N, C-alpha and C positions, 0 to 999 in steps of 0.2 A: 697310527696318528693321537696324541693324548688331547683330550678335552677337559678344563679345568672344570670342575662340577662348583657352582655356584652354591653358598649357602644361604638357602632360603628360608631359613630355620630362623634367622634374624630377624630382629624388630627394625623396622624402615618409616620414621615417622616421617609421612607426606602430608603438604599444605590442600592436598585437591581437595579435599570434603570442605576445607574452611572454606578456597577457593569459590567452589558451586552454592556454598550457602550463602555468599557476600553477594555474587551475582542474582540469586534467585533472588533475597530480598532488594537490589536494586530493580530485577524486574519490577518485582510488586509497588516497590514505592512509584514507579514510573504509571501505572496503571492507576492508582489511587492519585495520583497529583493531578487528574485530567478531571475535570469540573465536568464534562461533559461526559452520559451515562457512554461507556467502552466497554467490548465484549470480544473475548477471541472465540470461534468459533471452528470446529474440526471440518474434515472435506467431505461428509454427512452430514454436517448442516446442524452438528450437536454443540449446543454453549459445552466450553470447555473452561472459562475463565474469564471474569467480571470486575470492574471498579463497583466502590459502593452506590457511587449515582446512579449504576445501572441498576443495581436493586431497590433503590428510591423511586425509580421513575415504574420499575413494576408493580412494586407493592408486594416483592418475591423476597424470601430466605436465599441466601446462596446457593443453602444445600438441595434447596429442591431446581434451582436454576440449572445447577450444574449438572449437565446431561441430556436435559431437554431440547426439546426442537425447537430451534431459535427461530419460524419463523411465528410461532403461535403467539407471541406477544403484539402480531402486529393485525391493523382490522383489515388488511388486504393480504391473508398469509403468500397468495398465488405471487402478487409482487415482489413483497419481499425477496421471494425466491429467485424471481426474474433476477431482480439485482445482485443479490448474491452470486447466481450463477454467471453473470457478467464480471464480479467481479476474478473468479477462478477463471475467466476466460483471459480477461484481458491485461490481469494483474492489479487494476484499483478500478475504483466508482467513487463518482465526485459530483455531492449534492444531490442525491434521488431524494425527493421530495417522499415520505411515508407517516405513518400515525400510529403510533406507542398505543396500548388499553394494557393499564393496571390491574389489579385482580378487583376493585374495586367501582371498575367500569371506567374510570377518569381517563380519556383521551388528553394525548400531545404528541402536537405535529412535530415531526423533525426532518434531520436534511443530512440521509443515510451517503457515508463518504467509508470507502473499506479500500484494505490494499495486501495481499498474501503477505503471508511469511514464509519462510525455507529455514534451511537445516544446511550444513556447510557442505552438502554434496550438490545445491540447487533445487530438492524436490520439495515442493509446496506442502506446507504441514497444516496448513489453512490460512484463516484471514481474521484479523483486525478489523473491528468497524469501529465508528463514532459516529453518533445521532443525536447531532446536534437542535436544540429544543428553537424551532421557530416560528411557536404561534403568533409571536408579534409581527411578526414579517412575511406571514404565510400569502399575502396580499402582491409582494412584492417576487417572493417563489412563484405564485399560478403564471403571474406576466412573461418571467422568464424562459418559465415552461412553454406559454404562446409562443414566446418569440422563436425558442429553439425547436417548436414544429413548422413553425413559418421556414426557417432557413433549412428544415429536413424538407419539405414539401419543394423547395427552392434547387436544391442538389438533387432530391430526386428527378427534375424536370431535366437539367442538364446532364445527369446519367442516362437517362434515357434514351433523348438525345448522341449522347457519344455514343450506346449500344445500336443506333442502328445505322452509323457511321460504319461500327465494326461489322455488322451482320452482311452491310452491302460489301464491305471488304471479301468479309468469309466467304459472302458467297461468288465474287470472282476467282477468288485462292479456288475453290472445290474446282469450279471449271477449268482452272488450268490442270490442280490433280489430275481429273480426267483424262485429260491431254497428254498424261505424263505418264500414267497406268496402260492404256492403252500403246504406249512405246513401250513401256517394258513389257508387256503380253509378248513384243515380238523377239524382245533378247531372250525373253522365259524359254521362248520353240527353240532358239540357237543353243542353249544352254541345255535343253533336253535334249538333242542331239550328239552333245559332248559327251553327255551323262551316258550316254548308253555306252560310245567307245570307250570311255573310262571302264565300264564293267568290262568289257572283254579285255581287256588288259589285266584287269584284276584277276579272272579265272585265270589269266598263264600263270598271273605270280603267285595263285593258290597252288599251281604243280608245283612250285618252290620251296614253299612253306612245306610239305608233306614231305620234302627229302629231307630238310632241313628238321623236324621233327623226329625223324630216323637217327641224326647225328645227337639230337639233345638228349635220347634214350640212352644212347650209349654214356653222355657226359653224367646223366643219373646214376648209373651205377659205380661212376668215377667217386659220386658225391656223397654214395653210401657209403665208401668206405673211408671217405673224409668224417664222415658222422661222427663213425666210430675214437677215431680219437679226439672231436671235439667233445663227445658226452666225458671222457676222461677230464676234458679242459673243462668241461662244466660242475663235477665234481670237485674240483680245487676252488672254482668260482662261488663255488655255493657256501663251501669255509669261511671264502673272506665277507660272502655277504652276514655270514652268521655275526664276525667280528665287525663290520660296519653297523648289523642292526641295533648292537649295544651302546655304540657310538649314536646310534641316530636319537636311543632313547634319553639320553643325554641333552641332544641337540634341542628335541621336541619341548622337554622342560624349559629349555634359556626360552623358544619363541615361544612359550605360554603365559611366560614371564612379562615377554615383550609386546603381546598381543593387549595384556589386563592395560601397561601400562598408556600403551596407542588406545584405547576404551575409554580411558582416565581423560587423557586430554582431549578427545572427540568432543565428552560430556561438556568441557569447559567450552569448548567451542560453541557449539549450539547454544547455551545459554547466554552467552552475548550475542551470538547473531540474533536470538531473539529480543535481550533488551535492545537492541538494535533498530528489529524490526517494530517495536513500540514504540520508539521517537522517532522513526522513521514514519511511523505511521498519521503522526500527526500533521494535518495542514495546514497550521497554527504555528507559528514559529513557538518551540522549547528549547531550553535553556538549561541544563544545570551548573552551578554557581558554589564554590568551596564559601566557608565561614570568612573566610577574606575578602569575596568578592570579587574572587578570577574564577573565570569561564573555564569550566572543565568539560562538557560534551554539550551538544547541539544538534538538531537536524537543519535538513537542507532549506528548509522555507527558514528560518533563522537568518542563513549564510543568503537567500535573497533578497530578505527586507532590510540588510546590513549593505548588500552587496562587497562582502570582506571574504577571505576565502577561510576554511577552517583553521588549516595552521594559524593565521595572525589571530583569528581569533579565542583560540585556543591559549588561556594562562592570561588574555588581555583583563582591566576591569571592566566590570557589566556594565557600570553606570556611565561611560563614557561612549553611549553609543544613544542616550537621549537628549533631549532639549532642555530638561531639567538636572542634570546630576544629582544634587541634591535631595530634590527631591523623590528620584529614583532611591536615592540610599537611604531614605528613610522609610518606604515604604520595605524595601530588604530587609532592613531591621527590625520591622515592625512581624514579619515573618518568622524572622526567629524569636522574639518575643510572645509572638501568641500560637505560631506552629502553623501557622495559615493566612494570606487574603484573598479578598474577593474582588474583583472589578474595581480597582484602582487605574483611575487617569493618567495614563503618559504619554510621551508622544518619542516616536523613533525618529532618527535622522541616518538615512541611508548615506553611504559614503558620498554620491555626489549632490548631495545637500537634501533629496527628495524626504518630506517628514511622512508619517506616517500615525495617525491617533489609535490607539489601544487599549484594552483593559488587560490591567497587570494580574494576573492570578494565583499564585503561587504557596506551597506546603514545603516543608521541612523533609528529608528521608532520611533514615537512620541506619544503624547497622544490627546484628542479631544480638547486641547489648542494650539495645535503644540508643546510644550516642549518636548525638547530631552530625551528619558527615558532610549535610551542606542542604539548597533547596532547589526545586524543580519549579522553573519559572514557565508557565503558556501566557502568550501575548498574544491575545484576540483582537484584530484589525478591525475597527470600528468607523475608517473614514467613509463609508458609502453611507453610514447611517447618521453618523455625525452630519454631514453637508447635507440630506435630506430632512434634518431636521431644521439646521440654517434656510431653506427654502420653504420649510414652514410657518417659520417664524417669520421672517420677512412678506410673505402672505398675510401674515394677521396682522403687520404693520399698515401695510397700503390700504388692508377693508378699514381698519380701524380709522387712519387720517381720510378715507372715503367718509366717513359716517359720519365723523368731525362735520366735513365741508359739509353735509346734508342738513346736521344741525343748523350752522350758523346760516344755510340759505331761507330753513324755516323760519329763523328768528327773524329774519328780514323780510320774509314775508307778511308773516304776522304783523309784525311794525307798519307799516302800509295801509293793512286792511284795517287796522284800528284807526289812526290817521284820517281814512276819508272818511269815517265812519263819524269821527270829530266834526270835519270841516261842512258834512252833508249837515248836521245838529244846529251848524254855525248857519249858516244858508237859509234853514226852515226858521231857527228863529228871527232871522232878516227880513223875509218874507211878512211874518208874523208882526212884526214891529211896524212894517211901511202899509 
């Protein structure tokens, strides 16, 4: 058999390194696009990557942060460790309250949101954590914690009641099992008697086996003669193996080349999966847009808030999903002009008509030559905050109306008192004249 040897010395221009570099730049742009502190952590709890927002909130440089223990930057390291362990146990954790401490002792209350990211084989490589500053919403967070605790206690009571029912059933089941074991013991005694009879039969069969052994010994001598012939055949086969070995060397070189190609493809896939993990780690709607205003990518939160499938969103106009398309276009143009936009108020429209108030945060992302490829948008849902502010304003207006009513009553009362005083003076003057 002849195998044509490939010319491995020829130069092959492979775009793999360029693709890897572009994917890496894309992942870096996504990390830096988040205005909330974002950090990636290894399975040992070491910081592997972070954005500028994380460096700012801790007051540390990226070099000192990389490789450091993630838990050291919280006021309650043990609590942070427990939340981190829950991320790896359940795959994600949402809105856990913690407090970050910077190097100058400044404290920042945050909501811990995290999820694991994996390689192309499904193995967990680490976790992506987003820490949202909730200093102004801490009272609301504490209220939610109390409500969760109350709901948890109610659930525990129901579980205990259910466990009691199960325990009663288990007790009844164990009694049934005891009765079955007693019946099985009777069967086992009968089985033992049967096995004794079988042993006697095996002894008779052993006598026959000894006779068979004598016959096999004769057959072995015949096989020895056949072995001499087999040795000659083996010598011939060894010569053939030498020829096959030369062919195998060529085949191994070909296999090594193919394995190198597979590793390059696997690296590209890991980079792509890392970028996807970063996009999906954001609990807020996140979308990437081309310079022409077309949607190129998004996370599941964007699909949920618009009610439209990924396939329909990709390639569509970004501005069509806002109640004021022209205003959203102006904000989008401002991102390209200034490089970023922070907390621009807009309203998203769901396909069934539901409206969601959001704060528009965006920044451009570039290729390795500095050319702008598009922008990354994060739309933070502020519907609950807006409703709370409206209720506070309504309450203040009612209070002002009450104060005005009291002021009118006070003026009316004072006027009446003044008139009574004047009337008394007139009566006294009339008495004096009489």
